N, C-alpha and C positions, 0 to 999 in steps of 0.2 A: 697642508692646512683645513680644519674641518668645512665641512658644504655649510651656508648656512637652511637652518629650516624656515622655511615660515608659518606663521600662525594668522588667524583669525583678521587682525588689525591690519597685518602685513598687506594681507588679501584688499584689505576696500581699500586699505592708502590707493592700489595701486591700481583698483580700476576707478578710484575716485578721479585718480593722474590721466585714468584713458579716456575716461570720457570726456575732462575736460579737454582734454587735446582731437580729441575728432569735433568735440561739437561745433566746431566753425570748418569742417573741413570734409571733399565728401568721399565716404563710403560704398562700395564695387562692391552692393551687396547681392547682384544679378537681379536676370527679369522676373516679373512676377510671374507665378503662378496660371493666371491667364492669360499673360502675352506667352510662355513656352507653350498655350494647351493652345495656342492661336495657330503658331508653326506649325506643331504638331499637327494641325488639323489636313493643313495648309497640304504641308510633306504627305501626308494618308490618301492624300486628294489627288497627287503627281503618282504614287507610287502604285495609286485605284487606276489609275490610267492610261497604264505601261508609259508611263512617260518619265522611270524612272531613272533612265539612260542620261535624260537632261538634268537632273537633282543636280543643283549643285552641293557640295558633303563637305566642309572642309574644314575643321576645327578652329574652333571662339571659346570661347568662354563660358557665351551663353547653348553648343550647341549640348553637350553632357543633360539639362536640363529640359532641350527640347524633346533631348531623345527617347527618355526616360516617358516624358509624355503620352510620345508616340508612343511608346510599349503598352503602356498604361493603356492609350484606347484602345487597339488593336485587341488589346487580352478583353477590355470590356466590352470591343461591339459583339463577340460571341461569332462572325460570320464564317462562316467552313464555305462560300465561293470561291470557284477558283482562281475569280482573280484575286481575293484577296488573301489568297495562299500565296502567289506569286510577287502579289507586296510584301508579303511573310520573308520569302521567297530574298527577294530580293534585296531589302533594307539588311537582312542578314549579310548578304554579299557586301551592298556599302559601307556598312558597318566594321565591317574584315578588313578591310583594304584602308581602311582610314589611320593614317601620323597621328598619333596620341599619343603628347608629351607631357615628360612628365607624370606616367600614370602610374602612380607610386601605392591610391589603393585599388589596382585591378579594377577601375572602374567601366575600363573596356567586354575585359572578358566579362564579369555581372552583367550588364546588355547582353552580349552576344548569347550568354543561357539561356537569358530570358525569350531575350527573340529566337533560341532554338528549338526552346520548350513549347512555346506558342506554334511552334512550324511543327514538332509533336504529337501535339495536337490535333493541330489539321489536318493530317496525315492518317490519324487514326481516324478520325469522320471519315475519311476520303480512301478510309478500309487498304490503305497500301502501306504491305510489310516492310518492303523493301525502303521506301522510303522516311519508313516510323524507325530504322534500325541505326539510316543516317543520321537524322535530327538528335536521337538519342547519345550516339554517342559525340556528337558537336557536345551535347550541353556540356556531356562528362566532363569534354576535354577542354570547355568554358569552366566548368566548376573547379577542376582542380588549377586550373594556374592560379587561386582566388589567395593566398596563402590561412587566410583563418577557413577557408573549405578545405584545403588540406590534414590541417590543425584541426577541424572539427571527429573530421573522420580516421586521426588518426587517435582520436582521446577513445579512452577506457570503457568498453561499455557502462560499470559502475558507475559513471560524469554524466550521462543521460539521463539527469534528473528534469521530475515533470517541465522546472524554468528554463532548463536548455531545450527542453522539444517544444514550449511554448516559443518563445522568440525563435526559434529557427526551421521546424516545420511547417508554420503556415506558408511559405516559400514553397510555388509548387515547380518552377524550376528546379529550387535543390532537393524535393524529396527526387526528382526525378531523375536525377543527376547520383541522387545515395541511392538507389534502388536501379543501375543502372553499374554505379561500381560496389553494390551491392555482389549482382547477381558477376558480372567480374573476378569478387574473389572468391566465393564462394568452394572452385573447387584448391581456392591455396589452404584457407586458413576457414574451413567449415565450421568452425566451434564458434570463435566468437561474431563470425558470420549472421547463425541461427539464432544468438543473441539477439545482436544488436535489430536485426530486421523483427524479433517476437517485437522491439521495445518498440519500434518502429511504426510495427504494424496498431499494437495497442493506443498508442495516442492517437491518428486516424481514423480510428477507426469507433473515437470516442468524444475526437473535435471536428466535427464534419464544417466546411466552408458555405460559404453559400452558392444557390441553384447552378449559379453558371460552368460551374468549375468541379458538380457533383459525379457528373461521369468522365473526365481525368481520377477527381477519388477515388470514381471504385474500380477504374482499370491498376492504377499503380497499386491498392490494396488484395490487388490479385496478385498483381506483378508479387510484390512480398511476399502472400501464401504461397505462392510457386517457391521461391525464393530460398523462401522456411524450409519447404518440403524438403527441396533438391538439396539443401544442408546441411538436414537430419537422415537424406537418405546417404550423403556422405558418411556422416559420424555412427554412420549402422540401428540409428536407431524409429527404425519403424514403421512404430508407432505412433512418435511424433509423426513420421514422414506423411502417415492414414491421415492424422487430425488437418496436416498444412494442408493437405489436398482436396482435403472436400471442403474446407474454408474456401479454396483457391473452386472449386469446382461449383460452389453456394455464388458465388463474384461472378462465375461465367453465366449464373442462371439472374442475374438480377440488375445486373449492365450488360451492355453493346459492348463485350469484346472482344480484339479484337483477334478475327482468326489463327495467328501466330500462334499468343500467347497457350488459347485453348491450344493447341498443336504442341504445341513445349510443357503442358499440363501431362498430358495425356504418354509425353518420352517419360515421364521421370514414374510415373506410374505402372508403364511397363519397362524399365529400368530394374522397380520396386516388384515386380512380377521375375523376372532372370534373377535379382539380386536369389529370392528365395524360392529361385527354384520350382518355378511353376512356366517352364518354355510349352508346355502346350495351351495355353491361354494367351502367351505371348505373340505368339507365330503368327496368327493370322491377323492379328490388330498392329503389327509393324508392320506389315507391308502395305493396309490401309494409307500409315501413318507415314509413309515415306510419300506417297504419291499427293500427300494432303501439302506435304515442306515443297514435292517439287511444285504445285500446284502457285505459293506460294514466292517459291523461286529464291529460297531463303539455302545454299550451297553449303552452309559447316550444316546447319542441322538435316538436308540429307546424309551429310556422308554419318553423324554421329546415327542416326535411325538407321545406316546400314551395318554401320557398327556391331552396334543390339540382333540387328537380325543374324548377323557373323555367328556371335556369344551366342545365342539362341540357337542356333542350327549344330554348331561348333555339341554343346549339351544335350540336347533331343535328336536330330535328325543323326547325325553322324559324320563322321571327319573328313571322307569323301569329299562333299559338298560343301562344307566348312572352307574346305579345304580353298576350292573353290570363289567362294565367295570374301575370305581375304585376300587372294594371291590378286581379283578384282576392283579390292579397297588400295591396295601397297601400290595401284598404277595412278588408283584416282587421282585429277589432278589437282582436284579440293584438298584431300587428305595428303598431299606433298607438302599440300603448303601449312599444315597444321601438325608444328613437327610432334608434339603428345599421339596426335590423333593416330600418325604413322605408325610411331614407335610402341602404340600397343596391338596394333594390328599387328606389328613384325615380334613381336615375345607373343600373341597369339599361335601367329605360324611354327614359331619356333616350338614351343610347346604341340603345335602337330607333328613336326618333323620328330623330335624327338618319344613321339608316342608310335609311330613309322618304326623307329630303328633307325635313323638318320640323322647319327650324335654327330658328327662331322656340321652340317646344313643346319640344328640345330642352334647348334654353339654360336656357328657364324652367324643368325641369323640375332642371339640376343646378342650377343656383343655390340650387332650394329644399334640394336635395341637402348641398350644400358645407353650408347655414346652420344642419340639422339635423344636420351629424354633427362642426361643430366646438365644436358643445354635449354631445356622445356621451359624452366617452369614450376610442373609441376608436378608436386613431391606422390601422391595419392599414386602417381603409374610407375615413377619411377621404384617405389616400397612393391610394386606389381611387379613388374620388372627383374625384381635383386628375386622376391619369392621365388618367381618362376624358376627362372635361372640356378635357386636352392636344390629345387628338384628338380630337374635336369640331371644335377651335379649324385645328388642323393643317388636318382636311378640307377646311374652307372660307377656308383660306390666309391664316388669320389670324396668321403663327407667330412673333412676338414673345408672341403674350399665351399660346401653348402652351408656349413655353421656360421663361417664368413658372410653368405650373399642374405643368412636369414636374421642374425646379425644388423646387417645393410637394409633390408625389410623391416623389419624394426624400427627402426632408429629413424625410416624415411617417415612411417606410420603412424609414429612421435610425433613428429615434425608438422603434418598433416591435423593436427588431430583427432585422425581417428584408434582412438584407442579401446574400440575391440577390435577392428582386425591389426593392432598392433600384438594384443592379447593371447587370439588365436594363436598368430607366424610365433606367440615364445613357446604356448604348447608344443606346436610345433617343431621349434627349434629344441625344445625339451629335451622332444625323443629321441631328435640325431644326436643330442650331447649323450644321452643315455647309451643310443645303438654305440658310442667313439667311447665308451668308459669314465666316460666324464660329470659322472654325478651328481660332483661337488655344482662343477654349473650350472648344468639344468636346475637342479634345485634353485638357486637364485633366479634363473628366470620363470620356473610357476611359480613362485614367493610375490612376484613380479606383477605375472600376469591375476594370482587370486582378485584381490581389491577391486581390479577394473571387474573382473568374469559376478563377481558378488554383487559389485554397487550398479550393473546396467542390465542384471538381468542376463549374461547370455545365455546361462543354459540350462530353460526353465528345467527343461527333461533332466536335466543331469548332477543334477544335489544330493545321490547317494555316490557317483562318480568326484563333487570335491568333494564330502566328506570323508571319499577315503583319502583321497588325494590331502586333504589336512591331515588327520592321522596318520599317513607317513612322515607328514613334514617334519610332525611333531617329536619325529622318532627323529631327525636330518639324518633324511635317507626317502629315496624318489621308490614308491609300488610301479613298476612298467607297468602293470595290468590294469593301476587305475587310472593310471598317466591315459591308457590311450582308450580305457573307456572314457574317460574325460575329453582327451579329440573329439573321437567317436560322437560322442551329445552334441560337443561342439559343432560338428557340420550336419548334426539335427535338425541344429539351430539356426541353423542357416540355408536351411531345406523351408523356412514357413514359421518355423514354432515363433517369430516372434509377434509379439502386440504391444 
C-alpha cells in the first residue's frame, strides 16, 4: 500500500483544524522566560549561601527551563569567587543525581556539559590544573552522551563547512569538549585530528565572542594549536609542528594561559628535539619540565616526561644510565596504570638488553611489551614495538621472522596515519628482504614507499639516492647500494634536516 504524500493544501487544512480544536483549550506552553529567570535567581541565591543541601530539586515540567536560565545566569555573572565556584560544583552534583524521565534529547547531559564548562572556566581562573583536568573530562563525558555530538565528531572533516562551524562552534561547552576529544584522539588518528583542529582553530580565530568569554577563547585557541602541533609531530611533519608551536606560544604571551598548558607545549617542543636527535639541547630542559609537572601534581605528564628523559639518555648519555632510568619507570605506579606507556618502557628495555648481548631477556621483554600494547589501543606504540622486535631478530640472524615483524610495523604505522614512519620502515624492510634474496618483494616495498618519500619531502638530502633507486626500479631490479644510500639519507633527515 502506497503512503499518501503531503501537499501544501493538506498541511494548511490540518493546521486550521488543529487551531480550531485548541482555540477553546488550555495548551501547556511552559512557564514564561521571566518566571524561569526569577526561579533561577532564587536557586542561585540559595546555592550562593551554601544552602544547596536544602535546595529541593525534583523533576517537574518547568525544571529544565529554570535550570537553563540558571546556567545562563551563572555564565553571565563571570564571578570567580570561591562561593560562586562552589555553587557551580554543587549544581553539577544536584543535576547529576537528578532522575530525568523521558530524556529523549539528552537534555540532562547537555546541561551537565555546560555546567562542567563553567566549572572548568572558573578552575582555570583559580589556577588549579587538577580541577581543570577533572572538569575537562566531565564536559567531554556529557558531550559524548548526546547523539548529535557523537555524530558531529564522527563526521568527515570535509563536511565541516562554514555553515556547520557557524551553527556549532559558538557553543563554548562544545568547543571545550571537542578540544579534549581531539587531544585524546591525537595518538590514535593524528592526521584527521590535525585536519579538524586546523578547521576549528581557523574558524575560532576569526569569530570572536563577547568580551566575557575572550579569556576562555584564548585558552581554547592555544589548546587547539597545541593539539595540532602534537598531531603534526605524530605524522612526522616537523615543519608544521614548529609552526603550530609558535602559534601556541604566541597564545601564551597574549593571554593568561594555565601553567599546565604551557608545560604541555614545552613537552611537545622537547619531543621534537628528541625526534630530530638534538638530545644535548633536550636533557637540561626536560629536568625542569619534570619539576613543573610535579608542582602541578599531573602524574601522567610526569611519567611521560621521565620517559622522554630516559629516551634522550639512551641516545646521548649511555646505555647504563638509560637502563637505570627505564628500570625505575617500569616499577613506577603511574606507569603501571598506563599500559601504552609501560609497553614503551619494556620496548626500550628490550632494545638495551639486546645491545648488551642478553638475547633471552630481550626477547622476554619484547614479547611482554607486544602483549601489553596489543590491548593498549595505541597503534603507533605497537608499530614501534614490532620495529624493535624486527631489529632484535635481524641482529641475531633470524631474517625471516624479522621480515614478518617489519611488515607488522608498517601495517600499524599505516593504521596510525603515520605515513613517514611507514615509508622509513618499508625501506629497512626492503634491505632485509634483499638480504634474504627476496628482491621482488623488496621492489614492491620501495614502490610503495617512494610516493610518500617524495610527496612529504622526507629525504631532502637524498635526491641522488632516490634518483639512483628509481633508475634501478625502471630495470625491475634493486641496486643494494642505492637502497642503502636512501636509508642513510632517511636517517640523516630524521636527525634534524626536516623543515
